[in-house]
C-alpha positions in Angstrom: 6.7 9.5 3.8 5.4 9.3 0.0 9.0 8.9 -1.1 9.6 5.9 1.6 6.3 4.1 0.0 7.8 4.7 -3.6 11.3 3.4 -2.5 9.7 0.2 -1.4 7.6 0.1 -4.4 10.6 0.3 -6.8 12.4 -2.4 -5.3 9.8 -4.6 -6.8 9.7 -3.2 -10.2 6.4 -1.3 -9.4 6.9 2.4 -10.9 4.9 5.4 -11.7 3.4 4.3 -15.1 1.4 2.0 -13.3 -2.2 3.5 -12.7 -2.6 1.9 -9.3 0.9 3.4 -8.3 -0.6 6.9 -7.1 -3.6 4.9 -5.7 -1.7 2.5 -3.6 0.6 5.2 -2.2 -2.5 7.4 -1.2 -4.2 4.5 0.3 -1.0 3.7 2.3 -0.7 7.5 3.5 -4.6 7.6 4.6 -3.9 4.3 6.6 -1.0 5.8 8.1 -3.0 9.1 9.0 -5.3 6.6 10.8 -4.9 2.9 11.0 -8.4 2.2 12.1 -9.6 2.8 8.2 -8.0 -0.4 7.4 -11.4 -1.7 9.4 -13.5 -0.3 6.6 -11.4 0.0 4.1 -13.7 0.2 1.3 -15.7 3.3 2.9 -12.8 4.9 4.4 -9.9 4.4 1.9 -10.9 3.5 -1.5 -13.9 5.7 -1.8 -11.5 8.9 -0.5 -8.7 7.8 -3.0 -11.5 7.5 -5.9 -12.9 10.7 -5.0 -9.4 12.5 -4.8 -8.4 11.1 -8.3 -11.7 11.4 -10.1 -12.1 7.8 -10.8 -14.5 5.0 -9.7 -13.7 2.7 -6.1 -13.8 -0.1 -8.6 -10.9 1.2 -11.0 -8.9 1.8 -7.6 -9.6 -1.7 -6.4 -8.4 -3.1 -9.8 -5.2 -1.0 -10.0 -4.3 -1.5 -6.6 -4.8 -5.5 -7.4 -2.5 -4.6 -10.5 0.3 -3.3 -8.2 0.3 -6.2 -5.9 0.4 -8.6 -8.6 3.0 -6.7 -10.6 5.3 -6.8 -7.0 4.6 -10.1 -6.2 5.7 -11.0 -9.9 9.1 -9.2 -9.2 10.1 -10.6 -5.7 7.7 -9.0 -3.6 7.6 -11.9 -1.4 11.1 -11.2 -0.4 10.1 -7.7 0.8 7.2 -9.1 2.5 9.1 -11.6 4.4 11.6 -8.7 5.3 8.8 -6.3 6.4 6.7 -8.4 8.1 9.6 -11.3 9.3 7.0 -14.0 8.4 8.2 -16.3 6.1 4.8 -17.7 5.2 4.7 -14.7 2.4 7.2 -16.9 0.6 4.2 -19.0 -0.6 1.0 -16.7 -0.4 -0.5 -13.5 -2.3 -1.9 -11.1 0.1 -5.1 -9.1 -0.5 -4.5 -5.6 -1.1 -6.3 -4.7 2.2 -3.5 -6.9 3.7 -0.6 -5.2 1.6 -1.6 -1.9 2.7 -1.9 -2.9 6.2 1.4 -4.4 5.7 3.1 -1.3 4.5 1.4 0.9 7.1 2.5 -1.2 10.0 6.4 -1.7 8.6 6.3 2.0 8.2 4.9 3.1 11.7 7.3 0.7 12.9 10.3 1.9 11.2 9.6 5.4 11.7 7.6 5.8 15.1 7.6 9.4 14.8 5.1 9.7 11.8 2.4 12.0 12.6 -0.5 13.0 10.3 1.4 16.3 9.4 4.1 14.1 8.1 2.5 11.8 6.2 1.0 14.3 3.8 
């Protein structure tokens, strides 16, 4: 699943040299394992990612915002419209939580047989 997330990010100019790249991928993986984690994203996802990468929660949040900003500057609006089927993303920038949720929902819909074993 990691490769599928990477391909989606790479199509919008987000590559591995961004610190948030690995954080974002891991955040989406955690959401795929249990989508209810998105309800308490700070506690359930950001804290976990920060712990796994030996960094702070604020660093995780900031670097995921950077990934989002780079993505949106490089045509991410078109990807979001394609992923959600909603043209409203042409004029909006999602919150990081929403971006993680969009990737999660898209991947779960596109690959319905995703299980926790396949995510990691």
